[in-house]
Backbone as a printed PyTorch tensor [residue, N CA C, xyz], in Angstrom:
tensor([[[105.6360,   0.4910,  53.9860],
         [106.5070,   1.6800,  54.0210],
         [105.9490,   3.2810,  53.2210]],

        [[105.9560,   3.7320,  53.9770],
         [104.9390,   5.2730,  52.8520],
         [106.3720,   5.9640,  52.3920]],

        [[105.6010,   7.2970,  52.4150],
         [106.7710,   7.6930,  51.5550],
         [107.7360,   8.5020,  52.2800]],

        [[107.0020,   9.3500,  53.2540],
         [107.7990,  10.0250,  54.9310],
         [109.1170,   8.6190,  54.7190]],

        [[108.9280,   7.4210,  55.0990],
         [109.8670,   6.5570,  55.3950],
         [110.8690,   6.4750,  54.0300]],

        [[110.3130,   6.4830,  53.2070],
         [111.3730,   6.2210,  51.9130],
         [112.4670,   7.6750,  52.0300]],

        [[111.5980,   8.8540,  51.8280],
         [112.8970,  10.0320,  51.8010],
         [113.1870,   9.9930,  53.0110]],

        [[113.1410,   9.2120,  54.4110],
         [114.1210,   9.7010,  55.6250],
         [115.1580,   8.8330,  55.0770]],

        [[114.8170,   7.2400,  54.4390],
         [116.0700,   5.9640,  54.1200],
         [117.2440,   6.8730,  53.9820]],

        [[116.6930,   7.6830,  52.3580],
         [117.7330,   8.3500,  52.0170],
         [118.1370,   9.7800,  52.4130]],

        [[117.5780,   9.9800,  53.2210],
         [118.3520,  11.0310,  54.4320],
         [118.8590,  10.3390,  55.4140]],

        [[118.8390,   9.4280,  56.2010],
         [119.6200,   8.5630,  57.1330],
         [120.8990,   8.1980,  55.6140]],

        [[120.9100,   7.5840,  54.6170],
         [121.8960,   7.3520,  53.9470],
         [123.3690,   8.1200,  53.4280]],

        [[122.9370,   9.6170,  53.0230],
         [123.3950,  10.8450,  53.0980],
         [124.0420,  10.7730,  54.1720]],

        [[123.2700,  10.9240,  56.0310],
         [123.9230,  11.5130,  57.1540],
         [124.5910,  10.4170,  57.7850]],

        [[125.0160,   9.3400,  57.0520],
         [125.4630,   8.4140,  57.3730],
         [126.6990,   8.0600,  57.1780]],

        [[126.7610,   9.4080,  55.8510],
         [128.6400,   9.7300,  55.0580],
         [128.3770,   8.5200,  54.0260]],

        [[126.8580,   7.9740,  53.1220],
         [126.7620,   7.5640,  52.1730],
         [127.1050,   8.3720,  50.7690]],

        [[127.9550,   7.6720,  49.6360],
         [127.5450,   8.8640,  48.5150],
         [126.7260,   9.0490,  48.2200]],

        [[126.2800,  10.3160,  47.7080],
         [124.6060,  11.4460,  47.2290],
         [124.0460,  10.6550,  46.3420]],

        [[125.3290,  10.0290,  44.8980],
         [124.8070,   9.5680,  44.1130],
         [124.3020,   8.4760,  44.6220]],

        [[124.7910,   7.7120,  45.4290],
         [124.4140,   5.9330,  46.1170],
         [122.8160,   6.1230,  46.3320]],

        [[123.1670,   6.9710,  47.3360],
         [121.2600,   7.1170,  48.1270],
         [120.4240,   7.8700,  47.0480]],

        [[121.0420,   8.6250,  46.3180],
         [120.3200,   8.7540,  44.7880],
         [119.2170,   7.4470,  44.1170]],

        [[120.6920,   7.0240,  43.7380],
         [120.4610,   5.6270,  43.1450],
         [118.8320,   4.4340,  43.8970]],

        [[119.5090,   4.4150,  45.1940],
         [118.7770,   3.9490,  46.4760],
         [116.8300,   4.6170,  46.3520]],

        [[117.1690,   5.6190,  46.4050],
         [115.9550,   6.1760,  45.9800],
         [114.7250,   5.6020,  44.6310]],

        [[115.6720,   5.5090,  43.9690],
         [114.9920,   5.0460,  43.0090],
         [114.6770,   3.9240,  42.4200]],

        [[115.2270,   3.2790,  43.1290],
         [115.1760,   1.5230,  42.9900],
         [114.2810,   1.2740,  43.5640]],

        [[114.0390,   1.8160,  44.7940],
         [112.4830,   1.8010,  45.5820],
         [111.6510,   2.8880,  45.1220]],

        [[111.6930,   3.8330,  44.4760],
         [110.1090,   4.2330,  43.6850],
         [109.9580,   3.9360,  42.3510]],

        [[111.1290,   2.7680,  42.0660],
         [110.8840,   1.5490,  40.9320],
         [109.7510,   0.3930,  41.4460]],

        [[110.1430,  -0.1500,  42.5000],
         [109.8030,  -0.9810,  42.7050],
         [108.0360,  -0.4290,  43.4390]],

        [[108.2670,   0.4480,  43.7420],
         [106.6960,   1.0850,  44.2470],
         [105.6230,   1.4010,  42.7610]],

        [[106.3800,   1.9150,  41.9670],
         [106.1600,   1.6630,  40.8070],
         [105.2590,   0.9000,  39.9970]],

        [[106.4590,  -0.1080,  40.1870],
         [105.9300,  -1.6870,  39.2050],
         [104.9530,  -2.2350,  40.1880]],

        [[104.6920,  -2.3110,  41.3650],
         [103.9090,  -2.9390,  41.7130],
         [102.0770,  -2.0110,  41.5080]],

        [[102.8200,  -0.8220,  41.7240],
         [101.0190,   0.4320,  41.5330],
         [100.5960,  -0.2970,  40.5350]],

        [[101.1230,  -0.6410,  39.2980],
         [101.0680,  -1.1190,  37.5760],
         [100.8380,  -2.0280,  37.5290]],

        [[101.2280,  -3.1530,  38.0290],
         [100.8780,  -4.3470,  37.9700],
         [ 99.5950,  -4.6330,  38.5870]],

        [[ 98.9620,  -4.0280,  39.6920],
         [ 97.6650,  -3.9600,  40.4790],
         [ 97.0280,  -3.4720,  39.4940]],

        [[ 96.8630,  -2.2240,  38.4920],
         [ 95.8910,  -1.4280,  38.1200],
         [ 96.0620,  -2.3580,  36.8420]],

        [[ 96.6020,  -2.9330,  35.9390],
         [ 96.3590,  -4.0090,  34.9780],
         [ 95.7080,  -5.5210,  35.1110]],

        [[ 95.9520,  -5.6710,  36.3050],
         [ 95.4700,  -7.0680,  37.0400],
         [ 94.2510,  -6.7820,  37.3330]],

        [[ 93.8220,  -5.5180,  37.9180],
         [ 92.3220,  -4.8230,  38.3560],
         [ 91.4220,  -4.8220,  36.7780]],

        [[ 92.2620,  -4.4240,  35.3210],
         [ 91.7590,  -4.1840,  34.4970],
         [ 91.5080,  -4.9440,  33.7850]],

        [[ 92.5320,  -6.2950,  34.3780],
         [ 91.8910,  -7.2350,  33.3000],
         [ 90.7030,  -8.1750,  34.1760]],

        [[ 90.5880,  -8.2320,  35.0280],
         [ 89.6670,  -9.0210,  35.9100],
         [ 88.1380,  -8.0940,  35.4850]],

        [[ 88.1940,  -7.0240,  35.6800],
         [ 86.6960,  -6.3420,  35.4690],
         [ 86.3360,  -6.7740,  34.3840]],

        [[ 87.7410,  -6.4070,  33.5290],
         [ 87.3500,  -6.8650,  31.3790],
         [ 87.0250,  -7.9010,  31.7140]],

        [[ 87.1800,  -8.9700,  32.2850],
         [ 86.5260, -10.7600,  32.0930],
         [ 85.2770, -10.9370,  32.4180]],

        [[ 85.0240, -10.1920,  33.7050],
         [ 83.6150, -10.5310,  34.3880],
         [ 82.5930,  -9.5390,  34.5640]],

        [[ 83.1210,  -8.6370,  34.1510],
         [ 81.5320,  -7.7520,  34.6490],
         [ 81.1520,  -6.8890,  32.5760]],

        [[ 79.9860,  -7.1790,  32.5490],
         [ 79.1330,  -6.5200,  31.3890],
         [ 79.8480,  -4.9400,  31.1300]],

        [[ 78.9720,  -4.5740,  30.5140],
         [ 79.4300,  -3.2130,  30.4160],
         [ 78.3320,  -2.5980,  30.6490]],

        [[ 77.3610,  -3.0150,  31.5380],
         [ 76.3440,  -2.5250,  32.3200],
         [ 76.9510,  -2.0600,  34.0400]],

        [[ 78.0120,  -2.9370,  33.7350],
         [ 78.6590,  -2.9120,  35.2270],
         [ 78.0150,  -4.0950,  35.8900]],

        [[ 77.9830,  -5.0160,  35.3470],
         [ 76.8590,  -6.0570,  36.6780],
         [ 77.9840,  -7.1270,  35.9200]],

        [[ 78.0310,  -7.8070,  37.2580],
         [ 79.2610,  -9.8210,  36.7290],
         [ 77.8670, -10.3460,  35.7920]],

        [[ 78.7890, -11.4020,  35.2000],
         [ 78.6800, -11.5190,  33.5720],
         [ 77.8860, -12.6080,  34.6590]],

        [[ 76.4830, -13.2220,  33.8980],
         [ 76.1340, -14.4840,  34.3970],
         [ 76.7900, -15.8200,  33.9790]],

        [[ 77.5070, -16.1230,  32.8690],
         [ 78.5400, -16.9810,  32.5120],
         [ 79.5480, -17.1670,  33.3940]],

        [[ 80.2640, -16.3130,  34.4350],
         [ 81.2620, -16.7010,  35.4950],
         [ 81.1290, -16.9120,  36.7920]],

        [[ 79.8770, -16.9970,  36.9730],
         [ 79.0180, -17.5260,  38.3230],
         [ 78.9010, -18.7850,  38.5360]],

        [[ 79.8920, -19.2050,  39.7710],
         [ 80.1540, -21.3120,  39.6030],
         [ 78.0460, -21.1400,  40.4250]],

        [[ 77.7820, -21.8040,  39.3380],
         [ 76.3980, -22.4720,  40.2400],
         [ 76.3070, -23.7910,  40.2770]],

        [[ 77.8370, -24.8660,  40.7390],
         [ 77.6960, -26.2700,  41.2880],
         [ 77.4130, -25.9720,  42.7290]],

        [[ 76.7180, -26.9200,  43.2270],
         [ 76.1090, -27.5450,  44.5640],
         [ 77.5690, -26.8780,  45.4080]],

        [[ 78.2420, -26.5750,  46.3090],
         [ 79.1700, -26.5740,  47.4090],
         [ 79.1280, -27.3400,  48.5210]],

        [[ 80.0440, -28.1120,  48.9500],
         [ 80.2260, -28.6250,  49.9950],
         [ 80.8980, -27.9390,  50.9760]],

        [[ 80.4380, -27.5470,  52.1620],
         [ 80.9200, -27.5960,  53.5060],
         [ 82.1300, -28.5460,  54.1170]],

        [[ 83.2460, -27.6770,  54.6570],
         [ 84.3370, -28.8980,  54.7790],
         [ 84.2110, -29.0350,  56.5950]],

        [[ 83.0890, -27.8420,  56.9910],
         [ 82.7720, -28.4530,  58.4210],
         [ 81.4250, -29.0680,  58.8100]],

        [[ 81.0590, -29.5620,  57.8650],
         [ 80.1900, -30.7930,  57.8790],
         [ 80.1590, -32.5680,  58.7840]],

        [[ 79.8840, -32.1370,  59.9360],
         [ 79.1820, -32.8470,  60.8270],
         [ 79.8840, -34.7830,  59.8410]],

        [[ 81.0220, -34.9660,  59.9870],
         [ 80.9300, -36.5570,  60.1530],
         [ 80.6860, -37.5150,  60.2140]],

        [[ 80.6890, -38.6540,  60.2990],
         [ 79.5420, -39.7610,  60.6890],
         [ 80.9480, -40.2950,  61.3290]],

        [[ 80.5070, -41.1030,  62.1160],
         [ 82.0540, -41.7710,  63.1370],
         [ 83.2010, -42.4130,  62.5080]],

        [[ 83.8960, -41.8100,  62.6260],
         [ 85.1800, -42.6370,  61.7890],
         [ 85.5810, -43.7980,  62.6300]],

        [[ 86.3930, -44.3200,  62.2930],
         [ 86.9160, -45.6630,  63.0800],
         [ 88.0070, -45.2670,  63.8590]],

        [[ 88.9960, -43.7160,  63.8710],
         [ 89.7710, -43.3040,  64.8820],
         [ 88.4510, -43.1680,  66.5390]],

        [[ 87.5580, -42.1810,  65.8420],
         [ 86.7010, -42.5170,  67.2120],
         [ 86.4750, -42.9340,  68.0270]],

        [[ 85.8520, -43.9870,  66.8810],
         [ 84.9970, -45.5000,  67.4940],
         [ 85.9670, -46.2570,  67.9870]],

        [[ 87.1450, -46.2200,  67.7400],
         [ 88.5390, -46.9720,  68.4430],
         [ 88.5040, -45.8500,  69.5040]],

        [[ 88.0980, -44.9440,  69.6160],
         [ 88.5240, -43.8700,  71.0740],
         [ 87.6590, -44.8040,  72.1210]],

        [[ 86.6080, -44.4900,  71.5520],
         [ 85.6790, -45.0990,  72.2560],
         [ 85.4400, -46.0660,  72.7310]],

        [[ 85.9860, -47.1140,  72.0440],
         [ 85.7360, -48.4450,  72.6520],
         [ 87.1090, -48.9760,  73.9330]],

        [[ 87.8620, -48.1160,  73.6380],
         [ 89.1180, -48.1100,  74.2510],
         [ 88.7040, -47.6740,  75.7540]],

        [[ 87.5060, -46.4800,  75.5320],
         [ 87.3190, -45.9570,  77.3110],
         [ 86.4400, -46.8880,  78.0960]],

        [[ 86.0380, -47.9450,  76.9600],
         [ 85.0310, -48.8720,  78.1020],
         [ 85.5830, -50.5060,  78.3130]]])
């Protein structure tokens, strides 16, 4: 929903016969919701950058996970279900 859609919503409410004050309240509520989303994004981004980036704008070494990763798509050995299916085919 963009700025044009928000102002169109207020205009539509007025043209539909709503009270002007009610349409203005609706506009203010939508604006406050959008502002709270923007503010929460800015705060979250600031906290993440403060936690994971040093003063020279590099990722801090102590924040990097160096454990070996296990791939979820690694081929599995024949399970009992696939063995049972193969036995039923023979």
